[in-house]
N, C-alpha and C positions, 0 to 999 in steps of 0.2 A: 976478782975471781971470774974466770971465763967459764960460762956454762956451755957444755956440749949438748946441743939439741939433737944431734943425730943427723943422718943423711937426709937431703931434701927429697920431696916426693914429686915425680914427673907425671904428667897426664898419661893415661894409658893409651895404647895404640888404637884402641876401639873408639875413644873420644875423638882423636884426630881424624880418623877415617869418616866418622859420622859428620864432622864439620865440613869436610871436603865435599861429601855428597850433598849436603844442604846448600853449599855455595854453588855447586854445579846446577842444582835444580833452580836456584834463584836466577842464575845467569841464563838458563834455558827459558825460564818464564819471561825474562826481560827481552831476550832475543825474539821469542815468539810474539810477544806483545808489539815490539817494534815492527816486525815483519807484517803482522796483521794490520797494524796502524798505517804502515806505508801502503799496503794493498788497498785498504778501505779509502785512504786519502786519494790514491790514484784513481780508484773507481769513481769517487765523488767528483774529482776534478774532470774526469772524462765525461761523466754524466752532465755536470753543469756546463761544460764546454759545448756538448751536443745540444743542450737546451738553448743556451745563449745563441749558438750559431744558427739553430733552427729558427729562433725568434727573429734574429737579424735578417736571415734569408727571407722569411715571410714578409717582413716589413719592407725590405728592399723590393720584393716582388710586387707589393701593392703600389709602391711609388713608381716602379717601372711601368706597371699596367696603367696607372693614371697618366703617365707621360705619353704612352702609346695612344691612348684615347684622345688626349689633347692634340697630338700631332696629326691624328686622323680627322680633326676638325671639331671635336666636341669641346668647345671653349668653356662650357659650363662645368666640366669635370674638375674636381679638386682632390688633392692628396688626402687620403683618410688619416684621421688622428685617433689615438687611443687615450688621450688625456692623461698620459703618464708624466708629462712635463720633462721627459728625458731629452737627450740630444736629437733623437729621431723625431720626436714630437715637435720640438722647436724648429727643426728643419722643415717639417710639414707646414707649420704656421707661416714661416718665412716664404716658402714656395707658394702657398695659397695667397698671401698678400701680393706677391709678385704677379701671380696669375690674375688676380682681381685688377691690378693696375694695367696689365696688358689688355685685358678684356675691355676695360674702360677706355683705353687709348684706341682700340680697334673700333669701338662704338662711336667714339668721337670722330675718328677719321671717316667712318661711313656717313655720319651726320653732316660733316663738313663737305664731303663729296656731293651729297644730295643737295645741300644748301647752295654750294657753288654752282651746280648745274641749274638750279632753279633761279637764283638771283642774277646770274650772268647771261641767262638765255635771252631775257628781254632787251638789255642794252646791246648785245651782239646782234640780235635780230633787227633792232632799230638802226644800228650802224650799217648793216648790210643793205637794208631798204634805202637808206639815204644815199649810200654810194651808188646804188643802181639808178635811183632817180636823178642823181647828179650827172650820170653818164648820158641820160636821155634828155636832160634839160639844156636850155641855152646857157650861155656863159654867166649872165647876171644871176639867174636862179640857182645855178650850180654853186656859186660862191656861198650863198646862204646855207645851202644844204651841206656843203663841205664844212662850214663852221660848226653846224650842229653835230656833224659826224665827228669832228675833232673833239667836241665836248664829250661825246659818248666814249671816245677812245681814252680821254683823260680820266673819265669816271672809272673805266675798267683798269687803267694803270694805277689809279689810286687804291682800288680794291686789292689788287695783287701786291702793291707796295705795303699796304697794311698787313696782309697775310705774312709777308716776308719779315716785317718788323716784329710781329708776334712770335714767329718761329725763332728769330735771333734772340729775342728776350728770353724765351722759354729754354734755350740752350744753356742759359746761366753763365755764359762766358764773360759777361760784363762785370761780374762781381769783383774781379781783380782791379777794376778801375774805380771802385767805390771811394768816396771821400766824405768828409763831414759836410752836411748840408743844413742850413738854417731854414727850417720849414716855415717859420713866421715870415721871413723875407720873401720866400718863394710864393707863399699864399698872397702876400700883398702885391707882388708883381703880376700874378694871375688876375687878381681883382682889377688892377689898373688896366690890363689888356682887355678885359671883357666888360667893364663898366659901360663903354660906348655901345657895345653890341647889345647889352641888356636894355639900354635906354632907347634903342631903335624900336623895340617892341613895347615901350612904355613900362618896362619892368624895372624894379629897384634891386640892384645887387648890393647887399650889405656885407662888408668885409670886417672881420674881427680877428686879429692875430696877436698872440702874445710874443714877447721877444725871447731870444735864446732857446729856440726849440730845435735842438740839434739831433739829427739822425745820420746814420751812415748809409750812403747810397749814391746813385747816379742822378745828378741834378736835372739833367735834360729829360730823363725818363720820368722822374717825379713831377716835373713841371708839366709834362705831357699828360700824365695821369690826372692831375688836378684840373688841368685845362679841359680835358675830355669830360669830366664830371660836370664842370660848370657849363660847358657848351651844351651838354645833354639837358641840364636843368633849364637853361634858357630856351632851348628848342621846344620843350614840352610844357613850359609855363605860359598860360594865357596872358593876354595884355593886362597891364596894371597889376601884375603879380609881384611876388617878393622871392628873391633867392638869397639865402644866407650862406656865406663862405666863412668858415671859422677854423682857427688853428689854436690848440691849447695843449696843456700838459696835465696828465692825471695818473698818479700812482705808477710812475716809471714808463708811461706810454705817451707818445706824441700823437694827438688825435686831430685828424682833418675831417671836417664835417661840411657836406654840401647838402642843403635842404631847400626844397622849392615848394610852391603852392599849386603845382599842376595836378594832373589826374592821378599820379602815382602809379604803382605797379601792383597788380593783385598778388596776394600771398602765394598762390600756387605757381606763379610765374617767376618768382624772385630767384629761384635756383637756376633758371634757364637763361636769364638775360645775359649771363657771362659766356654763353655758348656762341661760337662764331656764327655770324649771319642770322642769329635769332632776332626776330622782330615781331612784336605783337601785331595782331590784325589791325588795330586802330592806328598803328604807326607806319603801316606799309606805304601810305601816301607821303610820309615825311621824308625829305632828302636824307640820304645816308646809306651805308652798306651793312649795318648791323655788326660792325667790328669795334666800335668805340669802347663799349664796356668790356669786350674781350681783351682789348689792349690794356685797359685799366687793371683787369684781373691778372694778366700776365706780369705786369709791372709790380703789382702787390706781392705776388708769389716770389718774384725775383728778390724782393727786399724783405721776404719773410714777414710781411705785414698781414694783418687781419682786415677783412672788409665785410661790412654788414649792411643790409638794406632793411629799413624799417619804415613804418607809416609815419608821415609827418602831420597827418590830420589837419588839413588835406595836403596831398603831395607826397613826395618821396624824400627820405632822409638817408643819405649814404655816409657811412662812417668808416674811415680808414685809420688803423692804429699801428704805429711804428714803435719799435723799441728805442728808447731814448739813449743817446750816447753821453 
């Protein structure tokens, strides 16, 4: 049996109109919200951009100002930092490290120039006087004067040759020629070369070298560095003294030690002895040009080795440490 429930009821036109009005109001609110959001975002972006740009401009201006003062001769000026550890702050750190290095090199050049003028004035003056005396002397006396003049000239050539060697080593162009070097064998060879020299002064050169002490480097330069240290130790060790030359291995490092029983070097001068032409007052009368330890230091830096001076009680102890291969 089919029940007739009558005609269906439709929503009134008033309800439909009210729904459309509500929808339009919602759409309007969303549109207004989007527009205001975009406007606020744009203003914030512009504001942040202006602030960032202003901050970057101020920091660049400070860097430029520091650069101008440095170019005007104020080598003590440094780029200011704000400790923010951002890219600009890191740039300031790197620039300041570079400026410290440049200032150090400038100071070194000035000291070298002064030392060259001081140390070369005496042999040049002596050479000039001897040549003038040779001109006025008879032939027999002139021969002896010319021989002394030749020795002075050779001394000057030796000084300039040492300076050139140091400059070539510091350029670090020789690293591409590095090979494996057995430092134990090298130390033994240096000991055999200098044992007769030490014996001439009644000194005892004791050599101890472990086998298989391999480092990467230039054998000729390493030989020269160790030889310079031994020669320096013999030169300043009094008669009947003892010089120890050792090569050993310790915790990944190859250690070369040269220790003597001489007067040693005062603590306040140990950082200066590697400076070119530096000579302590008590060693001014000793033959040499003050470049031996400078050459050793340059060779150590080329090989990225550490070098330390300590008290041997009595005497000086020099220790060089190389990374083992």
